N, C-alpha and C positions, 0 to 999 in steps of 0.2 A: 380640874381646870379652874374652879372658882373656890375662893376661901370665904369665910364668914364676912358679911358686909360690915363696913365701918361707917359710923355716922359722918355725913358730909357737912362739916360746919359752915363752909362757905355758902352753901345754899341757904341755910338759916340766916346767916349774917346778911346776905344780899336781900332776902325777903324782908327782914326787919328794917334794914337800912332804907329800902324803898318806901315802906310804909311810914317810917318816921319822917322821911323827907316830905311826904305829902301832908301828914298831920302837922309837922313842924311849920311848914309853909303856911298852913291855915292859921295856926296860932300866931305866927309872926305878923300876919296880915290883920290881926285883931279879931279873927273869927273864932267861933266856938267849935270844939271837937264834936260836940253833940249834934251840930248841924250836918255833919257828914254821915251820921247814922240815920238811915232812912230804910226801915224794913220793907216798905212797898217797893222802893227802887231796887233793893237787893233781890227781892223775889222776882221782879220782872227780868232783871239782867241774868241772874244765876239760873232761874227756872227756864227762861227762854233759850239761853245758850245751851243748857243741858238737853233740852228738848230737841233743838236743832241738830246737835251732835248725835243724839240717839237716832234721829230720823235718818241721818246720813250714813251711819255706820252699821254694818252687820253686828249682831249680838256678840259673837266671839271676839271680833276686833275691838268692840267697845269695852268689853270686860277686861281683855288683855291690856288695853290702853290705860284703864283705871288702875289696874294692879301695878303697872309699870310706874305709876305716879310715885310709888314708894321709893323708887330708885333715886329720887331727888335728894332725899336725906339718908338713905341707906343703899348706895349704889352697889351693883355686883362687883366684887373685887376679883381681879383677874390674877390668878397665881401663875404668872408666866414662868417663874423659876421652877415651880413644881412640875409644870407641863414638860419643860425641857428635860428635867431630871428623869421623868417617866419615859420619854421618848428615847433618851440615851440608854436607859436601862433595858428597854425593849430591844434596841439595836445591838447592845452587847450580848443579850441572850440569844438573839437571832444569829449572830456571827459564830457564837460558840456551839449552840445546840440545834440551830435550824429554826425556821419559822413555826413549825408545829409545836415547838417548846413554848411558844407564847400563848397557846390555847388555854393553859391552866391559869393565865393571868387575866383572861377576858372577863370572867365573872367578878373579879375584884375591882373592875373599873366602874366608878360610880356614874360618870357622865355618859348618857345614852349615845351621843354622837361619837365620842372617843371609843366606846365599847363596840359600836358598829364598825368603825374604821379598823380597829384592831382585829375584829373577827374576819373582815374581808381580807386583811393582810394574812391571817392564818390560813384562810381558804385558798391562798395562792393566786389571787387575782393579779392580772398583769398591772404593772405600775401605772400606765396611762389610763387603763380602765378604772383603777382604784381612784385616781384623781378625778376622773369624769363623774363617777358615781357620787363621791363626796362633795364635789363642787356644785352639783345639782341640788343637793340637800342644803348646802350653804346658801345658795341663791334663793331658795324657797324660804329658808329661815330669815334671811335678811329682808326679803320682801314682806313677810308677815309682820316682823317686828317693827319695821319702819312704818308700815301701814297703821299699826297700833299706836305708835308714837305720834302719828299725824292727827290722831284724835284731839290731842291738846293743841296742835297747830290750827286745826279747824275751829276749835273753841275760841282761839285768839282772833280768828277772822270774823266770827259771828258776834262776839261780845260787844264790840263798838256799835254795830248796827242795832243790836237789841237795846243798847243804851240809848240810842237815838229814838227808838220806838218808845221807850219809857219817857224820854223827854217830851215827845209829842203828846203822849197820853197825859202827862202832867199839865202841859199847856192847854189841852182840851178841857181838863178839869178846871183850870183857871178861867177859861172863857165861859164855861157853864155857870160859874159862880161870881161873875163880875158884880152882881147886885149884892153879894155878901162878902165884904172885905175881910172878914175873919177867916175865910177859907182860901183866900188868895195866896197867903204865905206858904201854906202846906203844899199847894199845887206847884208853885214855882220851885220850892225846895226839891220835890220829887223830880221835877224836870231836869234841873241841873245836876243833882246828885246821881241820877240814873246815868247821865253821860259820863260822869267821873267814874262810876262803877264799871261801865262798859269799857272805856278806854284804859282805865287803870288796871283792871283785871287782865285785859289782853296783853298789855305791855309789861306788866310787873309779874304776872303769874303764867298765863297760858303759853305765850310765845317763848319765854325763856325756858319753861319746863320742856316744851317740845324740842328745842334745840339741844338741851342737855341730854334728853332721852335718846335722841338720834346719835349723839356722840357716844353714849354708852353702847348703843347697838353696834356702832361701827367697831368699837373696841372688842366686843364679843365676837364679831365676824372675823376680825383680824386674828383673834386667838384660835378660832377654828381653822383658819387658813394656815396658821403655824403648824397645827396638828397634822393637817393634810400633807404639808411639805415634809414633815418629819417621817410620817408613815411611808410616803413615796420614796424617801431616801433609804429607809430600811428595806423596802421592796427591791430597790435597785442595788442593795448590798453596799451602800456607802459606809465609810468609816464613821462610827458613832461620834467621834470628836469633830468630824467635818459637819455632820448634821447639827451638832450642838452649836458650832460657830455660826452656822447659817441661821438657825432659829434665834440666836441672840441678836441678830441684826434687825429683828422685827421690833418696832416701837409701838407700845400700847398706850 
């Protein structure tokens, strides 16, 4: 159902373009790029946001969400044509030799969901029961994957607030050192840069990542729905070419 991932160039282009826009604006305004580099502000925003997300999320959800982050540059590729070809092949075998003839193909199916569906088909489960069983699994899969993707959306919600906390901490540092002008600049820099880090990371990284991951999840769910439709068609004894035409109508 899935082929090898292909590098997603548009994600890299978008990230680089967003960063260059901010840095370029700083330079055009006569500022220095080095003034945007504040390790203290970075620690406050990134560490605080990560801690808040970890506190909010169960460990399995958090780990899955972090792993899904790799989809931004290497998204799961959906082999729709391969799936359709496999379903048509199963349908032809079923019409010629019966459902039991599919049993020898079950072990060769790599995807666990497809393998389970094919096994249920071989077992002779009624078409409406087959759909019900697989749709329950699809709903559970979609819920878990979208929950994991929301880890990044949550980070986008926390980061600006943590940035404000960093700004307030910087101003507190400034107020504590009013008698020492040499320390005022560093405190003010941390204050403003922390806000930039918080708002910038939320709107340039966390929220866009969350939206793209949710889109990928929806495409994976649609692929599974395609498979269920095909298996039910086979169980109903539909012509494989009719099944093929129906599955080709799905848009991923």
